[in-house]
VOTOR-281215 format. One line per 5 residues: number of its first residue (from 1); their letters; for each residue y, z, x of C-alpha. Coordinates in Angstrom, 1 decimal, m for minus. Example, Ala and Ser with C-alpha at 12.3 -4.5 7.8 and 13.67 -1.06 7.14 Angstrom:
2
1	AS	m4.5,7.8,12.3; m1.1,7.1,13.7
This chain:
176
1	METQG	m8.6,m19.1,89.5; m6.8,m19.4,86.6; m5.8,m22.5,84.5; m2.2,m23.2,83.5; m1.8,m21.6,79.9
6	TSAFL	m4.7,m19.5,80.3; m4.3,m15.2,80.6; m6.1,m12.8,82.1; m6.8,m11.1,79.1; m7.3,m13.8,76.5
11	NQLGL	m10.4,m15.0,79.1; m12.3,m11.8,78.6; m12.2,m12.0,75.2; m13.5,m14.8,75.6; m10.3,m17.1,74.2
16	GSFDL	m9.5,m17.9,77.6; m9.7,m22.4,76.7; m7.9,m21.1,73.4; m4.4,m22.6,73.4; m1.5,m19.5,73.5
21	GYLAI	0.2,m21.6,70.7; m2.1,m22.2,68.2; m2.1,m18.7,68.6; 1.5,m17.5,68.1; 1.7,m20.2,65.0
26	GILAL	m0.4,m18.1,63.8; 0.5,m14.2,64.3; 3.7,m16.3,63.3; 1.9,m17.0,59.7; 0.3,m13.4,59.2
31	TVLVF	3.2,m12.2,60.0; 4.6,m14.1,56.9; 1.8,m13.3,54.6; 2.8,m9.3,55.3; 6.1,m9.3,55.4
36	ILIIL	5.8,m12.0,52.0; 2.7,m8.7,50.8; 5.3,m6.0,51.2; 8.7,m8.3,49.1; 5.4,m7.9,46.5
41	SIVQI	4.5,m4.2,46.5; 8.5,m2.7,46.8; 8.5,m5.2,43.3; 6.0,m4.1,41.7; 6.9,m0.1,42.4
46	VKAGK	10.3,m0.6,41.0; 8.6,m2.1,38.0; 6.4,0.2,37.5; 9.0,3.4,37.8; 11.2,1.5,35.2
51	LKKRL	7.7,0.9,33.6; 6.9,5.1,34.2; 10.8,6.1,32.7; 10.4,3.9,29.6; 7.2,5.8,29.0
56	DKFLL	8.4,8.7,29.9; 11.6,8.2,27.7; 9.1,7.0,24.5; 6.8,10.2,25.5; 9.3,12.9,25.0
61	GKEGA	11.1,11.5,22.1; 14.8,12.1,20.9; 14.0,16.1,20.8; 11.2,16.2,23.9; 8.5,16.6,21.1
66	SLEDD	5.7,14.7,22.0; 4.3,11.6,21.0; 0.5,13.7,20.6; 1.7,15.7,17.8; 4.3,13.3,15.9
71	ILKIF	0.6,11.2,15.7; m0.6,14.1,14.4; 1.7,14.9,12.0; 1.2,10.7,10.6; m2.3,11.6,10.8
76	EDNEF	m2.6,14.2,7.9; 0.5,12.9,6.2; m1.3,10.4,6.3; m4.5,11.6,4.4; m2.0,14.1,2.3
81	LKNHA	m1.5,11.0,0.7; m4.5,9.5,0.1; m6.3,12.2,m1.6; m2.8,13.1,m3.9; m3.8,8.6,m4.3
86	EKNRD	m7.1,9.7,m5.8; m5.8,12.3,m7.6; m3.2,10.1,m9.4; m6.8,7.8,m10.1; m8.3,9.7,m11.4
91	DIRTI	m4.8,11.3,m13.8; m4.5,7.2,m14.8; m8.7,6.8,m15.6; m8.3,10.5,m17.9; m4.8,9.2,m19.8
96	FKRLE	m5.9,5.5,m19.7; m9.3,7.5,m21.6; m7.4,9.2,m24.4; m4.8,6.7,m25.3; m7.7,4.7,m26.4
101	SVYQK	m7.7,7.4,m29.3; m3.5,7.4,m30.0; m2.6,5.7,m32.6; m0.9,2.7,m30.9; m0.5,0.7,m34.0
106	MGLVR	1.8,1.1,m37.6; 2.9,m1.1,m39.9; 4.9,m0.6,m43.2; 5.7,m1.9,m46.5; 8.2,m0.2,m48.4
111	YDAFN	7.7,m1.5,m51.9; 9.1,m0.9,m56.1; 5.2,0.8,m57.3; 7.7,m0.1,m60.7; 9.6,m2.3,m61.8
116	QMGGQ	12.3,m0.1,m63.4; 12.4,1.9,m60.0; 15.3,0.7,m57.3; 15.5,1.5,m54.0; 11.5,1.1,m52.9
121	LSYSL	11.0,4.6,m52.6; 7.4,3.7,m52.8; 5.8,3.0,m49.1; 2.2,2.2,m47.2; 2.0,3.5,m44.1
126	VLLDE	m1.3,2.5,m41.8; m1.6,3.7,m38.1; m4.2,2.6,m36.1; m5.6,3.8,m32.7; m6.5,1.2,m29.6
131	NNNGF	m10.6,m0.3,m31.6; m7.8,m0.1,m34.9; m9.7,3.0,m36.1; m7.0,5.1,m38.4; m5.3,6.2,m42.0
136	IINSV	m3.5,4.2,m44.6; m1.0,6.4,m46.0; 0.3,5.1,m50.0; 2.8,7.1,m51.4; 4.3,5.9,m54.6
141	HSTDG	7.4,7.4,m56.2; 7.8,7.2,m60.2; 9.3,8.7,m62.3; 7.1,11.7,m63.0; 5.9,12.2,m59.4
146	CYSYS	5.3,11.0,m55.8; 1.9,11.6,m55.5; 0.6,10.1,m52.5; m3.5,9.5,m51.1; m5.3,8.0,m47.7
151	KEIKS	m7.5,5.4,m47.4; m9.7,5.8,m43.6; m10.1,2.5,m41.2; m12.8,2.1,m39.0; m12.7,m1.5,m36.6
156	GDNNI	m9.9,m2.5,m38.6; m11.6,m2.9,m42.4; m11.7,m0.3,m45.1; m15.0,0.0,m47.5; m12.2,0.6,m50.3
161	SLSTE	m10.6,m2.2,m52.0; m6.6,m2.2,m51.0; m3.8,m3.0,m53.0; m1.3,m5.5,m52.1; 1.0,m3.3,m49.9
166	EAEAL	m2.0,m2.1,m47.6; m3.2,m5.3,m47.1; 0.1,m6.1,m45.6; 1.1,m3.4,m44.2; m3.1,m3.1,m42.4
171	AIAKG	m1.7,m6.5,m41.2; 1.5,m5.6,m39.9; m0.1,m2.9,m37.5; m2.7,m5.0,m36.6; m1.0,m7.3,m35.0
176	K	m1.5,m10.7,m37.7
């Protein structure tokens, strides 16, 4: 004999004393949960589709060239720039090394060697490199002619005595 609220089917399952109201609520809850999961799956599928479209557009580019080719070109350009930067550094080092021996400093003093002559036609010219090595050219102009002579400068000094004009031109060249 069956009791009220039970069925033969539930009795066979061993749930004869189980309340059908709870079963209906459980089925309804599972149905709502499945419906929510279906909606979330649809939302994720739509998002994935949009992302795929963006990715395809990004990978294909304007002219259909692949992103991989563009990246390889960028790496090649980067390698080219690295090689040229290293070459430029070496060239700059070479130039700086050569500049040490180039005459970079100059001092010029014009003067009248003899009081009777005007126009300051005589001069002392000093040319020095970075290490204050170089020479002095002194040109003395007189009524008899023009005489020139030179003196060597090493480390900013000379072992031969200098005239006032030569010393002044040397001081100008050394920046004093």
